[in-house]
Each structure stands twice: as C-alpha cells, then as structure tokens.
N, C-alpha and C positions, 0 to 999 in steps of 0.2 A: 692726273696730277692735281687738277683743281679740286677734285673730290678729296684727295689726301690732305691738301692744305686746309680744307674746311673741317676735316676730322681733327686735325691738330689744333685748330683754333678753338673748337669746342672743348677739347681736353684741357687747354690752357685756361679757358674761362671757368671750367669746373674746378680746377686747382685753385684759382684765385678766390672763388666763392668759399671753398673749404678753408683757405688761409684766413679770409676775413671772418668767417664764423668762429674759427679757432681763436683768433686774436680777441674777438668780442667776448667770448666766453671767459678767456683768461683775465681780461682787464676787469670786468665786473662793473656794477653800477657806481661804485665810489671812486673809480678811476685808478684803483690800486691793483695789485696782483691777486687779490682775494675777493671773494663774493661779499657784497655789503650785507650788513645785519638788518634784520627786519625789526623795526621799533614796535614795542608792545606797551601801550599806555597803562600805567598803574598809578592809582591815587594814594596819597599818604596824608592821614589826618592826625595832627599832634597838637598838644597844648604847649606851644613854643615859649610861653612865659614861665614854665615850670622846670625844675632841674631835670626831671625825667624826660620831658619833651626835648630839652636842649641836648641832653646826652644822646637820646635816641636819634635825633636828626643827624648828629655827627656820625654816629655808628652806621646809620643807613647809607650816608654818603660814602663812607669808607668802604662799606660792604659792596656797594655798587661798583666802585672803581677797582677794587681789589679782585672781585669775582671775574670781571671781564678781562682784566690784565692776565689772569691765570687761564681763562677760557676764551682766548682770542678767536678760536675757530668756530664759536657758536653762531648759528644762523639767526638767532633772535637776541634782542637786547631790551631790557626794561627801560622805559622812559617814564621817570617819576615826576609827578606833580604834587608838591607839598602844600597843604592847606593848614591854616592855624584855626583851631576850634575855640581858642580863647577861654578854655576851661568852662565851656557852656554847651548845654545839650542842643539848644536851638542853632547855635553857630556850627556845631558838628554836623547836624542834619542838613543845614544849608550847604555846607562844604561838600557833603556826600552827593547831594542833588546836583550841584554844579559839576562835580567830577563825572557823574553818570551822564548828564544831559549834554554838557559842553565838551568834555574831554573823552567821552566814550571809553572809560577805563575798563579793563578786563579783570581787575581785582583792586581792593582797597586794603592797605595796611593801616591798622588802627580801627577805630579811634582809641584814645588813650584810657579813658575811664569806663567803668561798667555802665554808668548812667547813659553816657553817650552811645556806647556800643549797643545798648538795648534797642535804641531806635534805628540806628544805622543798619543793624542786621536785618531788619524788616525790609529796608530798601534793597539790600543785597539779595534777599529772597525774591523780590519783585523783578530785579534785573538778572537774577540767576548768575551772580558773580561771587567769588569768595570774599568774605570780610575776615581779615586775618589780624587779630589783636595780640600783641605781645605783653599787654599790661592790664587788660580788663579781666580781673581775677575773681570777681564775686561769683560764688556758686549759684546765685539766683539766675545768672546768665548761663544757661545750660546749652552747650553745643549740640547735644543730642536732640534738643527741641528746636534748634535753628539749623536747618540743613546746610546752609551756606556759610555758617560761622565756624571759624577755626581759631582755637586759642593756642598760640605758640608760647605758652606760659603755664604755670601751675595754678590749678584751681585752689582758691584759698582754703577750701575744706581739707586739702591734703595735709596741711600743717597741724591739724587739730590733734592728731594722735601724738605728734612730737611734743606739743604743748602739755597735753594731759600726762605724758611721761614725766615731765618736770614736776608737775603738781603732785603726782603720785609718789615720786621719788622722795619728796620732802614731807609727805604726809599731811599736806594742807587739806582741810575739809571744807573751807569756804573761800571763794574767790569772787571779788567784785569786778564786774565788767565795765570798762569805760570805752565807749566807741562813738564814732561820729554818725550823725543822723543822715546818711546817704544810702544809695543802693549798695555801694561798697561796704559801708559799715554795718548795715542791717543784715546783709546777706549771709554773713558767717555765724551770727549769733545762735540760730537754732542748732547748728552743728556743734558749737562749743557746749551749749547747755546739755545736749544729748550725751556727748562724750563725758562730761563731768558727772552726769548721773550714773554712768557705768562704773565709775571709780569712787562712787559715794561721796562726791564733792558737791556742795550746794552753791548756788549763786544767790546770796541774800539780797543783792541790790544791783541794779543796772543804771549807770549814769550815762545818759545819751546827750551828746553835745553837738549842736549845729555848727557847721563849718564857718558860719558868719557870726558866731558868738563873740562878744567882746571879752576883754581880759577880766573885767569885773564879773561878768556872768560865769566865766570858767572858775574864777576864784570862789564864788559862792558855792558852786558844785563841789569843789575840793574841800571846802570847809565842812560841808555836810558829810563827806567821806571821813574826815578827821574825827568827827563826833561818833563814828561807828566803831565797833570792836574789830572788824575784819581789817587785816593789814596786808593782804595779798591782792594786787590789782593786775588785771590783764587789759592791756591797751591795744585797741584795733583802730588805727587811724592812718590817714595820709600824712605825709611829712609836714605840710603847711599847718595843720591843726595840732599835730603831735608836738611840734616845736614849741608852740605857745603853752601847751599843757605842762610840759616838763619844766620849763623855766618858772612857771607859776607854782608848780608843785614844790620846787626847791625853795622858792621864796616863802612858801607856807610851812616849811619845815617837814615836808613829807618825804624827802630824800635822805632821811636819817635812819639810824639803827632801829631795827624792829620792822621796817617796811620791806616788802618784796614787790618788785615791778617786773612784769613780763611783757614784751612787745611782740606783735606778730610780724610776719615778713614784709608787710606793706610799708612799715616804718623802718624795720631793721635793714632792708635791702638797699636803702638810700641814705644810710647814716653819713657816708663820706661827704656829700655836698652840704650837710647842715653846718650852720655857723658855729664858731667856737664856743659861744656862751650856751648854746643848746647842748652840745656834747658834754660840756662841763656839768650841766644840770642833770645829766643822765648817768652819772657815776654809780655803778653797782647794778644797773639794769641788766636783765638777762633776756635774750631774744633768740628767735629761730630764723634761719634764712636758708634757702635752697643751697645744697652742696654743688659746687662746680669743680669737676675733676681737673687736676693739673695736666697740662699738655704743652708741647712745644709751640703749637699754633697759638694758644692763649698767651704764652709768654711773649712771643713775637708781636702779637697784636698789642699787648699792654705796653711794650716798648715803643711801638709806633704811636700809640695813644698819648703817652707821656711826651714824646717829642713834639707832637702836634699842639700841645698845650704850652710849650715853652714860649714865654714872651706875651702870653695872653693875660688880660686883666682879671679873668675869672678863674683864679687858681683854685677856688673852692670846688670846681667841677673837674679837677685834674684826674680824679679817680673814677673808674667806670663802675656802674652798678649792674646787677643781674639783668635789669630791664634793657640796658644797652646791649648786652650780649645776646639776649633773646631777639632784639630788633635786628642785630647783625645777621644772626642765623636765619631769621625770617626772610630777609632779602635773598640770601643764598638759596634757600629752599624754593622760593618762588621763581627765581631765575632758572634753576634746574628743571622745575616742573613745566615752565613755559616752553623750554626747548624741546621737551618730550611730547608735548601736545601736538596732534596733527592739526596744522594751521589751516584756517580758511584761506580762500584765494586772496582776500583782503582782510587781515586780522583786525585792523583798526576800525573797520566799519561793521564789525560783528554785532554791535548794538543797533537794532532796527526798531522803528515804531512808526506806524502809519499816522498816528495822531500828532507827531512832532510838528510844532509850529501852530497847532490849534489851541486856542485858549479855553474852549468850552469844557474840556475835561480836567482842567487844572494842571498844576505843575507835575503832580505825581503821574498823571496819564502820559506825560512825555517821556517817562523812563522806558528805555528800550529793553529788549531781552537779548542777552549774549548767546551766540551760537556755540562759543567755545567754553563758556563758564563752567557748565557741568563736567566737561572732560578735564578742565584745568583743576577743578575741585578734587576729583577722584585721583588725578596724578599727584597732587599735593599730599593727599592722605597716604599715598604709597611711597613718598619720598623718604629716603634714609641716607644719612651721612653723619660724620663726626664733626660737630660744629664747635664753636668757641665755648658754648655753655655745656657741652657734653654731647651725648648721642641724640641726634635729631630723629625722633620717631613719634608719630601721632597715633594714639589709641583713643577711640571714641572722640576723635576730632580735637584732641588736646594732649599736652605733655603729661607724662606720668613721672612721679618723683622717684629719684634714685636714692637720695638721702637728704637729710637736713643737718646743717651745722647748728650747734648750740653755742652761743657766744656770750661774753660778759663784757660790758663797757667799762674799761679801766683807763683813766686819764682821757686821752683823745684817740684811743684806739680800741679795736675789738679784739678780745682775747678768746680764741676758740677753746671751749672747755669740754666739748663733747660732740658726738654725732648720734643721729637717730636714723635708722633704716627701716623700710617697710617690710622687709623679710630677711631671712637668714642668708639668702643668696647675695643680696645687696650688701649685707654686712661683711660677708667673706670677701667680696670684691673690694670693699673699702680697706680691709686689712691687707689684702694682697697689694693694693696700690701704695702701701707704705705710709698712709695718712695717719695711722694710729701708733706709729713707732714711738712717739714722744708722750704717749698717754698711758695712764694707769691701765693695767690688765683687768681691773675690776669692771664687771659689767652688771647692769641691772636688767634682768630678763623680765620684760613686761608681759610677754607670753611666748609661745613657741616660735613666733615669727618675727619678734622685734628685739632689738638690743639698744641699750642706752649707755654709752661710754662717757664718763664724766671726770673732770678735774674739779677741785674745790673752787667755787666762784667767790669773788669778793662782793659782798652785799652793800647796800647803802649804809653809810656811816663807817665805811672802811673796815668792815669786820668779816671774818670768815665763818662766823657762827650763823647758821641758817636761821632766818626769822621763824618764830613759832607760828606765825600766821594770824595771830589775834592779840589784842591788848585791850585793857579797860581804859578808855580815854580819860586822861587827867584834865578834867574840865575846870578845876578850881571852884570858884564860887558859883552858886546858882541864883538866878533872879526869882525871888519869891513874890508871886503876884496874888494880891488879895482879890477874892471874887465875892461879890455881894450875893447873899441868899435872898432871892426875890420871890414874890408871889407868882401864882400861875399866870397872872395877867401880863407879866414881864418875861415869860419864858422865851418869847421870840428873840429877845436880846441876849439872854444868858440863862441856860438851863443846865441844871446839875442832875446827873443820874447817880444814885447811890448803890453800893453793894447792899443786898437785902438784909444782912444780919449784922452789919457794922455801920459806923458813922463815917466810913471812908468813901470819898467820891470815886465813882467808877468812870464817868466820862463827862465832857463838857460840850455844849453846842450852843448855837444861836448866832445872831448877827454880829454882836460885839466880839465873840470868839473867832468868827470867820475873818473879821477885819484884822484882828491881831495876827492870825496865821498868815494872811496875805502880806502884812507888813514885815513879818519875820522872813518871808521869802526874799525880800529885797535887801535884807541885811547881809553884807558881804563877809560874814564870819559866823561861826557857830555861837548860839546864844542858849546855853543851858537854862532851863526855867522849870518852875513848878507852880501849879495853881493851888492856892490855899483858900478854901471857903471861909468866910467870916462868920463863924458859928461858935456857940458855946462848946466847951470841950466834950461834954457828954450827950450832946443832942445835935439835930440837924437844923435847929432854929437859929435865926439871925442873932448875932451877939450885940446888935445895936443898929443905929441908923447909918445912912450913907456917910454922913459927916463923921460918925464914930470910926467908920472904916478908913476914911482919909486921915484921921488923926493917928491911926496905927502906923502910918508911914513915918510920921514924925518920931514915933516911939521906936522906930527900927524893927517893927514886927514884920514888915514887908520890905522888899528891896534886895540888894545883894547880900547873900548870906553864905 
C-alpha cells in the first residue's frame, strides 16, 4: 500500500510539472497569451530638415506600425533608431558609425543623398549589413559595384529615354543642360549626352550651378543663357536649388513664349511641397516622374495620410511624394525579410569585434561584422510583394521602371499629358489598367519597344504652340569698345591678330583684355559688345594717338550703338 501511494505521488508530481511547463509556454515572455517578438535593431539616416526627409520619416513610422498591426503573429520586429544627417556627408558617416558601433544595427535605411550613400555603403560593406536607400538615385552609385547596397528607388539613368522621347517628338536639335554641381547632379550628365547623340541632338552648353550659389550668381548664369540662341533647357537639380532657379528664371523673363523647360524626376517628384511662388514660376514646365499604379492600398494610405495632416501647421507637406512611398515599401520589405532569415541565438549581438574598446585601431576598426547580414541581404533581394508604389521587385539590387508619367505644370497642379514605357508589354499593361482611357489614341513609336502617348501641353507664355527650340537673341544696342593699335612692345597688354587677307581683327588677347573679361563675368546681366580697333579704314595702322582714341568717345564713335 505504501508503495502504491509513492507511485501515485510521483504521478501527481509529473502532472504538476507538465501543467507548469504548459502554462509557461502559453504565457510567453511578455506576459500575454502569445510569444513575445524578438527586436531587431535597424538604423535610419535621413535629412530631417528637408521635405523629402520629413515625408520619409512619417512614412517609415506609419509603415512600421501598420505592418505589425497586420502581422501580429511575426516572431521578429524592427526596432528603428533614426539619425539626422543634417544634409551633410560627414554627419551621415558619423551617424552610420554610431549606429554600427553603439546600436549594432543589422541594416541601415538611407542615407538620403547619393553623396552620403557613397561613403556609408563602404561602412556597410565592412560590417556586412545591407544599406538600403530609397532616394540615392545617382547612376554613379552602382549597386552592382557595392555588394551590400540596395536601391529601393529608380536609378536616374532610367528616365533618360523618356526625356529623349520628348526632345525627339518636338524635333529639337539643341538642348542646354542646367544641373547642380554635386554627385547627384553630375552623375546623370554622361547618360543624357550619350542619349542625345543617338537622336542627333547637341548639347551646345552646360550650366553647372553649385548648391551654395547666391541668387546673384544664378542670375548671372541665366543671363548668359539668355544671350544664346538655344531655347530648350533640361534642369537636373534637387528641390532646394531648383526652387531658386525657376523663381529667378521667371524674374529674368525666361518663362515666356519661345522657351521650353524640362525637369528630371529629382525635382518633379517633389513638386507638391514646393512653395506657391515656386510653382507659379514653373508655369508651362514639362517633367517626367515614375508612374505609380492605382490600387486600393494606395488610396487607403493616402486617406490616412491626409487625416494625419489635419490640424498641422505644415500644410505644404500634406501630399506624399514617390520617395515617401518608396520609404514605406522599404520598411515592409525589410520586415518581411528579417522574419524569414534564420536568426542567430542572439540576433542583437550578431555584430562582433575583438578590437572593440581599443583605441589603437581607430574608430573604423571598432566596426563589427554581422553574422546575419549576408543572409538578410540575399533574402531582401528575393522579396516580392505588391507595395504602395507598385510591384516590389529588385533586379541587380535596385528597382526597375514600369513606366514614366509625362506631366505639364499648369497653375498649381500637374496635368498628366502622357506616358512612356520601356517596352511594349509595359505599355499594354498600362492600357489594360485603364490609365489611357482619357488620352488620345495617337502614339509616337520611338522604336519597336517604346511608346509615347501625349496630349498637347501648355508651354511657357500660356501657348499650345511648341517652341521651335531656338531664337536669335534680341540684344538691343551693343557696346562698341575702342581698342588701341599698339606696337609690339605693348602686346602683353593688348594684342590684335588679323585675318591674313583683310583688315578685319581675328582675335584679341593680353592683360587688359583678360581684365575686361574678368569684369564681365561679374556683371549680373548680358552685355553685348564688340571690339573696334582704332585704325585707318584701309589699313591696320593706328589712326592717331591714345588721346585721339579717347576723343572718339566724345564723338560717339564708341559707346552704345
């Protein structure tokens, strides 16, 4: 009997252990009825002082909350740490180092600009974690040459054929390029020039403008363009510089009839946040921007976005740009990929480095190497889903274009006047989606694989007549400048070269000539002029002394004419 009682006691004890284990498993670490999520550190680097950065921050926050509200059963959850790069390469690099060394992040979303991304990607390569940018679009930053760099955006070079389609459609044979002197601005130019050569279009002049240029400096450059015959301008700039350019262009009279202005998607994709006076100055501009297909998910998100802006003081940011949509989809893609990666026993400590804490190797030597980074990278590259911006799919570590919208700035809105597709299949998809029902059935076939559907745009000067692309500048009077004919001993000050068989001057050189040109560079307007040697009519000999030359000014032989 005693033995039976002992057996029963053992059985009850085993049952209690099973119940305890079962209850412990059911409750989980967070004290709820489900297993707690494992936090995965991810860094975010944005320029929070810019419209793109502010929009992206809100979209990333909304994406995070909405993703896990819909996927509450996920074992993992992104833990985001946001850093402000302050629109500076050094600050972006410093933020990345802090995220790697202190936060031990497993991926970095950003940075925002191509300049910043160029340096941060090298840090990502060292730590072997994905650097995912939704806005670093310069083709000089190649994902194929940076193993851990992913671009959840379109390479700027993808828009080139859409732009050349516009130029070819109107038969323009010369286009002046106006672009900013940055990694972003310079990166696209070789692609543009090559594409224009293929359609027999010249680039007679390139106006390069520094982002730090003053209004006076920009105005000088615009006045030089006014003195040229070409009237078609392609602008490739960020919004901050482009805003100043178009306001000054309107003030200079360059947004009038006869001019044609085309903008790339770096400026056209963020037209909504621009101030009213900037949009007013862009009347008649034609631009290209990535096409975003209509969807129920996008409509619902735009509704939530508008509701979240009600009552805010920044009404100018009430509309969302393509960069915001790309930022939103980036978070969803990363959250999906993190869940699929086989986690280490302790994911947050995957960054390891034996040199940590030692100063002899410098701060770069403190960067650890992620155990999960390479697998996370490969999982991201295989991730597929329908996002707000369209189909999320990475080829060669970046987005591929489905189509581009061609739009026209009219009043304070963008009026879509056409679409460009990279191939016939994409064009057919666009037709089947119903996007072309309100457009002319006329198409311009650029080749067997591209179509360009267009309505008549309204050009600067409120005219539907396409600009012919060139004009002879009406300069009015010219400044006739008397030039003394000196002996060889004074050639270092002013030297005249003559055509061999005539008495016409061929060129001028010398110290005095160089000083005049330098002074001309600082004049904030065009100054038409002509040098007139002070000679006898039928010879190259001086017509008199220097005093005689000065007296000709009183006689109105020189001066404005």
